[in-house]
ZAMARGU-4260 file (C-alpha; in steps of 0.2 Angstrom, whole numbers, plus 5000, padded with zeros to 4 digits):
<rodrens>
0) 5000/5000/5000 | 5008/5016/4995 | 5005/5033/5005 | 5001/5050/4998 | 5016/5061/4996
5) 5016/5078/5006 | 5012/5087/4991 | 4996/5077/4986 | 4981/5087/4985 | 4968/5083/4999
10) 4953/5073/4993 | 4936/5082/4992 | 4918/5076/4993 | 4908/5081/4979 | 4890/5085/4983
15) 4878/5071/4978 | 4870/5073/4961 | 4851/5078/4961 | 4841/5062/4959 | 4828/5062/4946
20) 4812/5051/4948 | 4805/5042/4934 | 4789/5049/4928 | 4778/5058/4940 | 4781/5058/4959
25) 4776/5067/4975 | 4789/5073/4988 | 4783/5077/5004 | 4795/5090/5011 | 4796/5096/5028
30) 4795/5115/5027 | 4803/5117/5045 | 4795/5126/5060 | 4792/5143/5053 | 4808/5151/5048
35) 4809/5151/5029 | 4828/5149/5030 | 4827/5133/5039 | 4822/5123/5025 | 4834/5109/5020
40) 4845/5109/5005 | 4835/5094/4997 | 4819/5102/5000 | 4824/5118/4990 | 4832/5108/4976
45) 4815/5099/4975 | 4805/5115/4975 | 4817/5120/4961 | 4813/5105/4950 | 4793/5104/4954
50) 4780/5106/4941 | 4767/5109/4955 | 4768/5113/4973 | 4755/5109/4986 | 4754/5120/5001
55) 4745/5131/5014 | 4750/5147/5005 | 4747/5158/5020 | 4759/5148/5030 | 4772/5144/5017
60) 4771/5155/5002 | 4787/5162/5006 | 4796/5146/5001 | 4789/5148/4983 | 4804/5158/4979
65) 4814/5142/4977 | 4801/5135/4964 | 4801/5140/4945 | 4791/5155/4940 | 4778/5145/4930
70) 4775/5132/4944 | 4758/5127/4948 | 4753/5131/4965 | 4739/5120/4974 | 4733/5129/4990
75) 4727/5117/5001 | 4714/5129/5008 | 4707/5128/4990 | 4692/5115/4987 | 4705/5103/4979
80) 4710/5093/4993 | 4729/5089/4995 | 4729/5071/4992 | 4718/5072/4977 | 4728/5086/4970
85) 4745/5079/4972 | 4740/5062/4966 | 4730/5068/4951 | 4746/5079/4946 | 4759/5066/4948
90) 4748/5052/4939 | 4748/5065/4925 | 4768/5063/4925 | 4772/5079/4934 | 4784/5082/4948
95) 4774/5087/4964 | 4782/5094/4980 | 4770/5094/4995 | 4776/5106/5009 | 4772/5100/5026
100) 4775/5109/5044 | 4790/5105/5053 | 4795/5087/5048 | 4783/5075/5039 | 4786/5061/5050
105) 4786/5070/5067 | 4768/5072/5074 | 4762/5075/5056 | 4745/5073/5047 | 4751/5068/5031
110) 4748/5049/5033 | 4732/5049/5022 | 4741/5059/5008 | 4755/5046/5008 | 4743/5031/5009
115) 4734/5040/4993 | 4750/5040/4984 | 4754/5021/4988 | 4737/5016/4984 | 4738/5025/4967
120) 4755/5017/4965 | 4763/5035/4963 | 4782/5036/4967 | 4785/5047/4982 | 4799/5053/4994
125) 4799/5059/5011 | 4810/5073/5015 | 4814/5076/5034 | 4812/5095/5040 | 4819/5104/5054
130) 4806/5099/5069 | 4799/5112/5080 | 4804/5103/5095 | 4822/5107/5093 | 4821/5123/5083
135) 4808/5132/5093 | 4817/5129/5108 | 4834/5135/5100 | 4826/5150/5095 | 4818/5153/5112
140) 4836/5151/5120 | 4830/5135/5129 | 4843/5120/5128 | 4833/5105/5125 | 4844/5092/5134
145) 4851/5102/5148 | 4842/5096/5163 | 4845/5078/5162 | 4848/5063/5151 | 4828/5062/5146
150) 4821/5073/5132 | 4802/5068/5130 | 4791/5075/5116 | 4773/5072/5116 | 4757/5078/5107
155) 4744/5085/5120 | 4730/5079/5109 | 4736/5061/5110 | 4738/5061/5129 | 4724/5054/5141
160) 4735/5050/5156 | 4749/5064/5161 | 4755/5054/5176 | 4769/5046/5165 | 4775/5062/5159
165) 4773/5071/5176 | 4785/5058/5182 | 4799/5063/5169 | 4815/5070/5176 | 4821/5079/5160
170) 4814/5092/5147 | 4796/5088/5142 | 4791/5096/5126 | 4773/5097/5122 | 4765/5099/5104
175) 4749/5106/5101 | 4745/5112/5119 | 4739/5128/5112 | 4724/5136/5122 | 4725/5121/5133
180) 4742/5125/5140 | 4735/5130/5157 | 4724/5113/5158 | 4740/5103/5154 | 4749/5112/5167
185) 4736/5108/5180 | 4736/5090/5174 | 4754/5088/5177 | 4754/5096/5194 | 4739/5085/5199
190) 4749/5069/5193 | 4763/5074/5205 | 4774/5087/5195 | 4779/5101/5207 | 4770/5116/5204
195) 4787/5126/5205 | 4793/5118/5189 | 4799/5130/5176 | 4788/5131/5160 | 4789/5142/5145
200) 4775/5144/5131 | 4781/5150/5114 | 4770/5155/5100 | 4774/5158/5082 | 4792/5150/5085
205) 4807/5154/5074 | 4798/5169/5065 | 4798/5187/5070 | 4782/5186/5078 | 4789/5174/5091
210) 4784/5177/5109 | 4788/5167/5124 | 4779/5167/5141 | 4791/5160/5155 | 4783/5154/5171
215) 4780/5139/5183 | 4767/5126/5181 | 4758/5134/5197 | 4758/5152/5190 | 4754/5147/5172
220) 4736/5153/5172 | 4739/5171/5178 | 4754/5173/5167 | 4746/5168/5152 | 4730/5177/5155
225) 4734/5193/5146 | 4747/5186/5134 | 4745/5185/5117 | 4753/5169/5111 | 4751/5166/5092
230) 4748/5149/5085 | 4757/5137/5082 | 4763/5136/5100 | 4775/5125/5109 | 4775/5121/5129
235) 4792/5116/5137 | 4793/5110/5154 | 4809/5107/5165 | 4823/5115/5172 | 4831/5120/5155
240) 4819/5134/5154 | 4829/5143/5167 | 4844/5144/5156 | 4834/5156/5144 | 4840/5172/5153
245) 4858/5169/5148 | 4854/5160/5131 | 4840/5170/5123 | 4848/5176/5107 | 4833/5178/5094
250) 4820/5187/5104 | 4833/5200/5110 | 4840/5205/5093 | 4840/5224/5093 | 4825/5227/5081
255) 4816/5210/5084 | 4798/5211/5077 | 4800/5229/5072 | 4790/5233/5057 | 4802/5245/5047
260) 4797/5254/5031 | 4809/5256/5018 | 4803/5268/5005 | 4813/5261/4991 | 4811/5248/4976
265) 4814/5229/4979 | 4829/5231/4967 | 4837/5245/4977 | 4834/5238/4994 | 4839/5221/4993
270) 4855/5222/5003 | 4847/5235/5015 | 4832/5222/5018 | 4844/5208/5022 | 4853/5218/5034
275) 4838/5224/5043 | 4832/5205/5044 | 4848/5201/5052 | 4843/5213/5066 | 4826/5204/5068
280) 4817/5217/5060 | 4802/5214/5047 | 4805/5226/5032 | 4793/5232/5020 | 4797/5240/5004
285) 4786/5254/4998 | 4793/5263/4982 | 4791/5282/4983 | 4799/5285/4965 | 4798/5277/4949
290) 4814/5277/4938 | 4810/5280/4919 | 4821/5283/4904 | 4823/5300/4899 | 4810/5307/4887
295) 4822/5308/4872 | 4836/5296/4871 | 4847/5306/4859 | 4858/5315/4873 | 4861/5297/4881
300) 4865/5290/4862 | 4878/5305/4860 | 4886/5301/4877 | 4888/5283/4874 | 4896/5285/4857
305) 4908/5299/4865 | 4913/5286/4878 | 4917/5274/4866 | 4927/5286/4854 | 4939/5294/4868
310) 4929/5310/4871 | 4930/5308/4890 | 4944/5307/4903 | 4932/5303/4917 | 4914/5296/4919
315) 4907/5300/4937 | 4893/5290/4943 | 4881/5297/4957 | 4870/5283/4959 | 4866/5264/4956
320) 4853/5270/4944 | 4864/5279/4934 | 4875/5263/4932 | 4860/5254/4927 | 4855/5267/4914
325) 4873/5266/4906 | 4873/5248/4907 | 4857/5245/4898 | 4862/5257/4884 | 4878/5246/4883
330) 4868/5231/4880 | 4857/5240/4867 | 4872/5244/4858 | 4881/5226/4861 | 4894/5233/4871
335) 4901/5228/4888 | 4913/5234/4902 | 4928/5233/4891 | 4921/5250/4882 | 4928/5258/4899
340) 4946/5254/4895 | 4957/5269/4896 | 4944/5279/4906 | 4944/5284/4923 | 4929/5280/4933
345) 4921/5288/4949 | 4907/5282/4960 | 4900/5294/4973 | 4899/5280/4986 | 4900/5261/4991
350) 4883/5256/4984 | 4886/5264/4968 | 4904/5257/4967 | 4896/5240/4972 | 4885/5242/4956
355) 4900/5246/4945 | 4910/5231/4952 | 4894/5220/4947 | 4895/5227/4930 | 4914/5223/4929
360) 4920/5240/4931 | 4931/5245/4946 | 4930/5262/4950 | 4946/5272/4952 | 4939/5285/4964
365) 4927/5283/4978 | 4926/5296/4992 | 4934/5289/5009 | 4925/5302/5018 | 4908/5309/5015
370) 4900/5298/5002 | 4891/5312/4993 | 4894/5324/4978 | 4903/5335/4990 | 4915/5322/4996
375) 4918/5316/4978 | 4923/5335/4975 | 4934/5335/4990 | 4944/5321/4982 | 4943/5325/4964
380) 4960/5330/4956 | 4961/5347/4947 | 4963/5346/4928 | 4982/5346/4923 | 4985/5348/4906
385) 5003/5339/4907 | 4994/5324/4915 | 4977/5324/4908 | 4976/5323/4888 | 4957/5327/4888
390) 4949/5339/4901 | 4930/5332/4899 | 4919/5322/4911 | 4904/5313/4908 | 4890/5314/4922
395) 4876/5302/4918 | 4863/5308/4930 | 4844/5309/4935 | 4834/5324/4928 | 4832/5331/4945
400) 4851/5332/4950 | 4859/5347/4958 | 4871/5358/4950 | 4884/5357/4963 | 4895/5344/4956
405) 4896/5352/4939 | 4900/5368/4947 | 4914/5361/4957 | 4921/5351/4943 | 4922/5367/4933
410) 4931/5376/4946 | 4943/5362/4946 | 4946/5365/4927 | 4936/5352/4920 | 4922/5353/4907
415) 4906/5343/4910 | 4893/5334/4899 | 4879/5333/4912 | 4868/5320/4903 | 4850/5315/4908
420) 4852/5296/4910 | 4835/5294/4919 | 4820/5302/4926 | 4812/5299/4943 | 4794/5302/4945
425) 4783/5300/4960 | 4777/5282/4963 | 4759/5278/4964 | 4752/5278/4982 | 4753/5261/4991
430) 4738/5250/4996 | 4726/5258/5008 | 4732/5246/5023 | 4750/5252/5021 | 4743/5270/5021
435) 4733/5267/5036 | 4748/5259/5045 | 4759/5273/5040 | 4748/5287/5048 | 4741/5276/5062
440) 4758/5271/5069 | 4757/5253/5062 | 4776/5254/5058 | 4789/5255/5071 | 4801/5264/5060
445) 4805/5272/5044 | 4822/5274/5035 | 4824/5289/5023 | 4838/5287/5012 | 4837/5304/5003
450) 4826/5321/5004 | 4816/5314/4990 | 4811/5299/4999 | 4805/5311/5013 | 4795/5322/5001
455) 4787/5308/4990 | 4782/5296/5005 | 4773/5310/5013 | 4765/5315/4996 | 4759/5298/4992
460) 4755/5291/5009 | 4755/5305/5022 | 4766/5308/5038 | 4772/5294/5048 | 4763/5293/5065
465) 4772/5301/5079 | 4777/5285/5088 | 4786/5279/5073 | 4805/5281/5074 | 4812/5292/5060
470) 4829/5287/5053 | 4838/5299/5041 | 4853/5295/5031 | 4861/5313/5033 | 4860/5332/5038
475) 4851/5336/5022 | 4837/5323/5024 | 4836/5327/5042 | 4832/5345/5037 | 4819/5340/5025
480) 4810/5328/5037 | 4810/5342/5050 | 4803/5353/5036 | 4787/5342/5036 | 4785/5342/5055
485) 4795/5326/5057 | 4804/5322/5073 | 4821/5313/5069 | 4827/5300/5081 | 4842/5292/5072
490) 4855/5299/5060 | 4867/5288/5052 | 4886/5292/5055 | 4890/5292/5037 | 4878/5294/5021
495) 4875/5275/5018 | 4859/5263/5018 | 4870/5252/5028 | 4876/5263/5041 | 4858/5269/5043
500) 4852/5253/5047 | 4866/5250/5059 | 4862/5266/5067 | 4843/5260/5069 | 4849/5244/5077
505) 4859/5253/5090 | 4844/5264/5094 | 4834/5248/5096 | 4847/5239/5108 | 4847/5255/5118
510) 4828/5256/5120 | 4828/5237/5125 | 4843/5239/5137 | 4834/5254/5145 | 4817/5244/5147
515) 4826/5229/5155 | 4835/5239/5167 | 4819/5247/5172 | 4812/5230/5175 | 4800/5232/5161
520) 4795/5222/5146 | 4803/5229/5130 | 4790/5235/5118 | 4791/5240/5100 | 4786/5258/5097
525) 4770/5254/5087 | 4765/5245/5104 | 4766/5261/5113 | 4753/5270/5102 | 4734/5272/5111
530) 4724/5257/5108 | 4739/5245/5102 | 4737/5227/5108 | 4749/5224/5122 | 4758/5208/5127
535) 4759/5203/5145 | 4777/5201/5153
</rodrens>
């Protein structure tokens, strides 16, 4: 037997190939406990191959992002029963995914559906999912097996005699206790479990609506009386509950459960939304402007021609929309990033620089200080006829752009072609429920990333309620908000959307810490308005 030489590469394990089923089939896929990011890789792969998906759209609609755009969606709340719908589609040679709560083999009700597939001789697969018994406890900061060698999971609806479970010494997890949690607690005490035993009831586990009530079996009734526990709920009994104070990580996120209004399009706010979700927030995009092509394309056509033929020394981009507009013109003419060869490229900030890099262009100048036209001017080199063969700069911008950048570059000795690359127009008003939430305090915070987002949001939806936390990207946006009578609570330390989200998270963390220090239950801003539904401690 020969040994590998020291320079031999380390063997790697390739991912298993996707297994194709012959003909039609049904895959029963565990959707997990609620958090859409807990779907397994196998489940996501099957969704991507599915011709039809059977699901409760209200519960699992977000998972359809893994499916093809042309997939047929069979809602189990429709008149067509799930077993018949899945079997019928599979018998027609289609690949069907049936999304099931949690783990399909863990206190699930899909037995009849599996039996229907077997009876019809339809090929099927069962894909495990993350069960609430472990996931919800983890998200609640309760270590499942920390209080002894025993970890017991039961379905309250299937238990007639609680004495055997009352005698358990480890952690007891109870499915489907729901509104009967108090009765279950009394039954456990009557069967011999001490009334001082710690207990926790968590509703809507692993979602941003998660809420946990910690109590003891003897006090569970009073502590749950005024609490709002959203279904599905899970009940945990045992000493492991006492570790929640030190291990809770999900419900203690700085913006946990905050409904945050982002007045930008989905395309513009993808990174910002992901960052807000990492803080526990529930972001909602409400476009306040619509980006449209210029009324006449000739000016942009001449600019692109000049860019290719060497008319310019610099091209300066002041927004991601400007990058997008030039990129679309390039595609129209069959050009790509190579057309920028020999040109110097400037970007007004990090977001614009990222858009350029995604296009294949690495900018030569990005302000290291203030990310604005002023910051760009502060670092822009003056024209030097000995170093710069051409003294012309192309500025593809919005139709409402200010003249500050042009004036500043002119003072530095450059000639500017200020070209309208796109127009910004006010977006249509959002749906009535969104407008009502904005004016009625249904949002916990709103992020204003420019003065125009302030003006346009107020114009199409009205002023945010005074309990809503107002966060602004910079001094000019603060001034505009104050002109509309808005109290600005948060300002970013630098003008970027990422810094604005981080500043809001810091604000939320301080609010939470102050409430905890005062012995109070942290509440979201929307919960402080008159008539808001409150949750008990």
